[in-house]
C-alpha positions as CSV (number, residue, x, y, z in Angstrom):
1,M,-3.0,-14.6,14.8
2,T,0.2,-14.8,12.8
3,T,0.6,-12.4,9.9
4,R,3.2,-11.9,7.3
5,L,3.6,-9.5,4.3
6,V,4.7,-11.4,1.2
7,P,5.3,-10.5,-2.4
8,Y,2.4,-11.2,-4.7
9,E,4.5,-13.5,-6.9
10,S,5.1,-15.9,-4.0
11,L,1.3,-16.6,-3.6
12,N,-0.1,-19.9,-4.7
13,A,-3.0,-20.2,-7.1
14,L,-5.6,-20.4,-4.3
15,Q,-4.2,-17.3,-2.5
16,R,-4.3,-15.4,-5.8
17,Q,-7.9,-16.2,-6.1
18,Q,-8.5,-15.1,-2.6
19,I,-6.8,-11.8,-3.3
20,E,-9.3,-11.2,-6.1
21,A,-12.1,-11.5,-3.6
22,I,-10.8,-8.6,-1.3
23,E,-13.4,-5.9,-1.0
24,V,-13.2,-2.7,0.9
25,H,-16.2,-0.7,2.3
26,P,-17.8,1.2,-0.5
27,E,-16.9,4.6,1.1
28,Q,-13.2,3.6,1.1
29,I,-13.0,3.0,-2.7
30,K,-12.5,6.7,-3.4
31,F,-9.3,6.5,-1.2
32,C,-7.8,3.2,-2.2
33,G,-9.6,2.0,-5.3
34,D,-10.7,-1.6,-5.6
35,I,-8.7,-4.8,-5.9
36,H,-9.3,-5.2,-9.6
37,G,-7.7,-1.8,-10.3
38,A,-4.8,-2.6,-8.1
39,L,-4.2,-6.0,-9.7
40,H,-4.6,-4.4,-13.2
41,T,-1.8,-1.9,-12.3
42,L,0.4,-4.8,-11.1
43,L,-0.3,-7.3,-13.8
44,S,-1.1,-5.4,-17.0
45,K,2.5,-4.2,-17.6
46,P,4.8,-6.3,-15.4
47,G,8.1,-4.6,-14.7
48,P,10.6,-3.7,-12.0
49,G,8.8,-0.5,-11.0
50,V,5.7,-2.1,-9.4
51,K,5.4,-4.8,-6.8
52,G,2.4,-6.1,-5.1
53,F,2.3,-7.5,-1.5
54,A,-0.4,-9.5,0.3
55,L,-0.8,-9.6,4.1
56,L,-1.5,-13.2,5.0
57,A,-3.2,-14.1,8.3
58,E,-2.7,-17.9,8.8
59,D,-1.9,-18.1,5.1
60,I,-5.1,-16.4,4.0
61,P,-4.8,-13.0,2.2
62,V,-6.6,-10.3,4.2
63,A,-5.0,-7.2,2.7
64,F,-3.1,-6.0,-0.4
65,L,-0.9,-3.1,-1.3
66,L,1.3,-1.8,-4.1
67,L,4.7,-0.2,-4.0
68,K,6.1,1.8,-6.9
69,R,9.6,2.8,-8.0
70,P,11.0,4.3,-11.3
71,P,10.0,4.3,-14.0
72,V,6.4,4.4,-12.6
73,L,7.2,6.5,-9.5
74,P,4.7,9.4,-9.2
75,E,6.1,12.9,-10.1
76,W,5.7,14.1,-6.5
77,A,7.9,11.4,-5.0
78,N,11.6,11.4,-4.3
79,E,13.6,9.2,-6.8
80,H,15.3,7.4,-3.8
81,S,12.1,6.2,-2.3
82,A,9.3,3.8,-3.0
83,T,5.7,4.9,-2.9
84,L,2.7,3.1,-1.2
85,H,-0.5,2.7,-3.2
86,A,-3.9,0.9,-3.0
87,L,-3.6,-0.3,0.6
88,Q,-6.7,-2.4,1.0
89,V,-7.9,-4.4,4.0
90,D,-10.8,-6.7,3.2
91,Q,-14.0,-5.3,4.8
92,H,-14.6,-8.6,6.6
93,S,-11.2,-8.4,8.2
94,Q,-11.1,-4.7,9.2
95,G,-10.8,-3.7,12.8
96,K,-8.4,-6.6,13.6
97,G,-5.1,-4.7,13.2
98,Y,-4.3,-5.8,9.7
99,G,-3.7,-2.3,8.4
100,K,-1.2,-1.8,11.3
101,A,0.4,-5.1,10.5
102,C,0.9,-4.0,6.9
103,L,2.6,-0.8,8.0
104,Q,4.8,-2.5,10.5
105,A,6.0,-5.0,7.9
106,L,6.2,-2.6,5.1
107,P,9.7,-1.0,5.6
108,E,11.4,-4.4,5.6
109,A,9.4,-5.7,2.6
110,A,10.3,-2.5,0.7
111,R,14.0,-2.8,1.5
112,Q,14.0,-6.5,0.5
113,A,12.4,-5.6,-2.8
114,W,14.7,-2.6,-3.5
115,P,17.7,-2.5,-1.1
116,E,18.8,0.9,-2.6
117,I,15.8,2.9,-1.4
118,K,16.1,5.4,1.4
119,G,12.5,5.6,2.5
120,L,8.8,5.3,1.7
121,E,6.4,7.9,0.6
122,L,2.6,8.1,0.2
123,S,-0.1,10.5,-0.7
124,V,-3.2,10.6,1.4
125,D,-6.4,12.6,1.0
126,A,-6.2,15.7,3.2
127,D,-9.5,14.9,4.8
128,N,-8.8,11.3,5.6
129,D,-7.9,11.9,9.2
130,T,-8.0,8.3,10.2
131,A,-5.4,7.3,7.6
132,I,-3.2,10.3,8.4
133,A,-3.2,9.4,12.0
134,L,-2.5,5.7,11.3
135,Y,0.5,6.6,9.0
136,A,1.8,9.0,11.6
137,R,1.7,6.3,14.3
138,Y,4.0,4.2,12.2
139,G,6.6,6.9,11.6
140,F,5.3,8.7,8.4
141,V,5.8,12.4,8.7
142,D,3.6,15.0,6.9
143,S,5.8,17.0,4.5
144,G,3.5,20.0,5.0
145,E,2.8,20.1,1.3
146,A,-0.6,19.7,-0.2
147,Y,-1.5,19.4,-3.8
148,K,-4.7,18.9,-5.9
149,G,-5.3,15.2,-6.3
150,R,-8.0,13.2,-8.2
151,I,-10.7,13.8,-5.5
152,G,-9.4,16.8,-3.6
153,F,-6.3,18.0,-1.8
154,E,-3.7,15.4,-0.8
155,R,-0.9,15.4,1.7
156,R,2.5,13.9,1.1
157,M,3.9,11.8,4.0
158,G,7.3,10.1,4.2
159,L,9.2,7.6,6.2
160,V,13.0,7.8,6.1
161,F,15.0,4.6,6.8
């Protein structure tokens, strides 16, 4: 199946409706939030610091994520990076490699959005071993730093270009 990671603003009206229907497993919401919160972050105060991306499989959205830059970059992030947020794969599409497809396409999508960035960073719950292993498989390196997040300790991971 052909996939591509595209900017939210390039989606047509039907694809935007389909994005709104993305649902993650209930136990994943504490890690990534829900699609309504992610879209609110993207659309409530449009600006150059937040960009949304959809993973399309045969032109149907199956995943969504946000990237952030200043002025909305989290305080823990390096000013020369973009940060990954709200990576969500629809629960009906999980297990098909779409999370991996997002991470494979992400560096190029981020560089196209902000050519000046030097890398990507993310924060992941310290007990989310599955996510940590996935990010590591795609080149993200644990900084060794943990901090108190909204639901427990979080690890910072980065990918340098």
